[in-house]
N, C-alpha and C positions, 0 to 999 in steps of 0.2 A: 835870530836863527837858532834859539835855544829849544824851540819846540821839537819833541821827539819825532815829529813827522819829517823833519829835515835830516838829510844825509849830507855831511860836509865834503864827501868825495875825496879825490886824489889830488896830486900835486902839480900836473902839467896840463895847462888849458890851451886849446887852439881855437882861434876865432877867425873866420874869413869875413872880408869887408869890415875890418876892425878899426879903420883909421878915422871913422866919423859915425855920427848918428847912433843907431841902435847898437852897432857892433862895438863902438868905442864905449858906450854906456855899459854894455855887458862885460867889457874888459875890466872897467873899474869895479864892478860889483863882484865878479868872479875873483879878482885880485885880493879882495878884502876877505874872502872866505878862509877859515881855518884850513891848514894843510896845503893850500895852493901856494907854490913857491916860484912858479914860472908861468907867464902868459905869453903865448906866442901869436903875434899879429901877422895873419896871412892876407897880404894885400898885393895888388898889382902895381900901384904907384909907390915907387921906392921913397920919394921925397915926402909924400904925405904920410907914409908908414913910419918913417923915421921921426917926423914931427910928433905923431901920436905916441910912439915909443917913448920919446924925451918927456912928453907931458905926463904919461902914465907912470914912468919911472920916478918922476919928481914928486909924486903923490906919497911915496913910501920912504921913510927914513931908514928902514931896514935894508941894508945893502945886500943882504942874502937873497932878497927877492929879485927876480930877473925878468925883464921884458925883452923878447927877442923878435926880430922881423924875419919872416920867410916870404920871398916873393913868389906869388902864384896868380894866375889869371883864370878864373872859372870859365870864361868863354873859350879858353884854349885848352882842349882835352889833352894834347901832348904835354903841356905844362903840368896838368893835374896827374896824368899817368906817371910822370917822372918825380912826383911829389914825395914818394916814399924815399927815394934815394936822396933827394935834397934835404928831407927832414932828418935822415940818418946822419948826413954829413954835418948839418948844423946844430941840431938839437941832441940827437942820439939818446932819446929817452921815450918811453911809451906814452901815448896820449891818454889822459884820464878823462877830460872834458872836451867835447868837440862841438863848438856852435857853428852850424852851417848857415851863415847869414848873408853872404854875398849874393847879388841878383838885382832884379828890377824888371820894369816893363820894357826897357830898352828904347831905342830910337826907331826911326823909320827903316833901319836896316835889321830890325829884330827878326824879320823872316828869312834873312840871308842864310844860306846853308854853309855850315862850317866844315872845314876839312881837317883831318881825315874822317871824322865821326859820321858826317852826313845828317846831323841834327840841325835845327834852326838855332840861331844865335840866341834867341830868348830862352830856348830850352837848355842850351849848353850853359848859359850863365846862371841859370836858376837851379838846375837839376843835375844835368849829366856831369858837370865839373865836380860837384860834390860827391856824386856816386863814384866817379874815378879817383878822387883823393881818398875816400874811405878804402876802396879796394887796394890802392897803392900802399897805404899805411899798414893795411892788414897782410899784404904779401911780404912786407918788410919786417913783420913782427913788431910793429910800432903802435899797435892799439893795445891798451891794457885789457886783460880778460874781463874786467868789469867796467870797461869804458862807457861813458854816458854821452849819447849823441842826441842833440836837439837840432832838428831841421826847422827853419823859420817858415812856417806856412801862412795861409790866408783864408779868410772866409770866402773870398771870391772863387774858391775851388768849387763851391756848390752853386755858383751863379748868384749874382747879386747886382742890382741896379743895371748899369749898361753892360755888365760882363755876362755873357750867355752861359746857361748851364752846360757844362762839358758833356759831349756825347762819347762816352767810353763804354766799349762792349767786350773787346777780346784784344789779344796781343796785336793782331794785324791792324785792327782799328786804331789802337794806341800808337802803334809805330808810325802810322800814317799821320797822326797829330804831330809827332816828333819831327818827321821829315817834311811837314807841311804839304803833304799830298793828299790830305783828307779834304773832302768837299761836304759842306753841310747841305740840307735839303734845298736850299735856295741857290746852290752852286758856288756860294762864296768860300774862299779859302779860310782855313782855321785862324789865320792871323791878320788882322787888319786894324786900322786906326778906328776909334769909336769916340763919339761924344764931341762936345764943343772944345775948341782949343786943343785938339789932338789929346783927348783925355787919357789915352793909354792903349794898350793892345788887348784885343779879344782873346788872344791866345795865352794871356797871363794867367787867367783862372785855370785853363786847361793844364798848363805846366804845374801849377800848385796841386791840382787834383791828382795828376799822375805821380807827383813827388810823395804825396800823402799815402798813396797806395803802395808805392815802392818801398818806402821806408817802413811801413807796417809789415811787408813781406820780409824785408831785410831783418827786422827785429825777431821774426820767427826763426830765421836761419842763424842768428846769434843770440841764443837764449840767455847766455851769461852776461850780456851787455843790456844796457837800457837804451833804446833807440826809439824816439817819438817825434811827431811833428806838433809844433806848438805855434799858434798864431798870436802875435803881439796885439792883434786887433786893429782898430782904426787909429793908428799911432802917428802923431806929428813928430817929424825929425828922422824918419827913415829915409833911405835912398831909393825906395821902390818907385817913386814917380820921376826919378831922373830921366831927362830927355823926353818927357811927356808933355812938353808945351807949358808955357808959363801959367795958364789957368789951373791945370791939374797938378802941376809940379810945385806951385807956390800958394796959390789962393785956396785951393780946396783944403789942404792939410789944416790950415789956420780956422777955416770956416767950421770943419768937422769938430774940433775942440770947442770953438766958441758956441755952437749949437747943441752940444752934448751928443752928437753922434760919432765922436772920436775922443781920444784921451791923450795926455801928455807923454812924452817919451819915457818918463820914469815908470808909468803904468804898464806900458808895453813891455819894457825890460823886466818888470817884476813877473810877468807871466812866464818869460823865458827862464828866468831864475828858478821859479817853481818847477819847471820842467826838469831841471838838473837836480834839484835838491829836495823835492817833495815826492814821497813814495806812497801817495795815497790817490785814489780815484779823483779826478780823471787823469792824473800825471803818472801813468804807468806805461811800461814798455809796449810799443806797437800802437799807442793811441794817436789820434789826430784831435788835438785839444784846441778849441776854438769858441767863440762866443754863442751862447745859447740863443741870443736874439737874432743872430746872423746879420740882420740889418735893422739898426746900426750895430756895427761890430764892437760892441762894448759890454761891460757887465759880466755876469757869471759865465764861467767856462763849463762845457761838457765835452765828453768823448764823442766825436761825430761817428765813430764806428757803430754806436748803438743809439743814435740820435734819430727819431722818427721824422723830424723835419727834412732830414737829408735822405730819407728812404733806406737808411742802413747800408747805403752803397759802400761806404768805406769800411765796413765790417765784413764784406764779402771776400773771403779768402780766395776765391777763384779769380776775382777781379784783381785782387792784390797781386797774385801770382802771374796774371796776365800782364800787368804793368811792369812787374820785375823782369819778365821774359823780353817785353818790348824794350825797355830801357837798355837791357844788356846786349841787345842786337847792335847797339851803337857804341859799345865799349870794347876795349882790348879783348 
């Protein structure tokens, strides 16, 4: 990290979904960065969060370094809306680094509508909860003016393999996806199980596409901050496939690495680390950084906002603003 392209950032890091997999790997990496003196693990399972805290704290002999647990459930927008007050009571220091990692494809209840927001469960856990947390911290003056925010994205946002290309046109259309009232040309709802062994949710890619557009719009509204979406690529060890059946949740991640269409956890975490600490293209504010190859989702990264293979959809500021408007219809 001595390369001048790296910026070592500030002292307080917040990571959602931090008790295992990619979140915990990133907690270890960020904790080793100069000037970082506190890592906050934002998790919904208190026991697992405390086990992760003890494990991470044990890696550091320097007792001035602190690992803190703050409970939050990104599926529960009320929990996320109250996060600013909880953060102030427990941590009471501005966030310098914010990794939005929690989420996944969900189970068979992924299309359930969550109250009071009115969004689907899959959208709440992946996108809406993080949007609410950002706003709650901002309202509480608990985001540093130069806060760096990395949302964990995915190449499935552009359509890949069994995941259909999202149909996103305007705010009303995007809001229909979020509330699962959208109908595709065949009359099927936006969220359904696909592939052998319940491979996952067709709506997962749509969630990730809306998120990338939303956070690009958010970056333009907070120019002093660095806010971007970064895909870890086809990474073994993430929690994205949880509840997706044995075939997709266990066998596929191993096969991806074995056949060169995926990579180990360390490589996926490295991409996210670059999102925070590299200030060169493609890792710039507002970007959607993901694999140039798309499928397989490995290798060199590019900014999908200006990538011809994606039709430059993610660089369309009108569509970014439409996503921003649509998401905020479901927020406080």
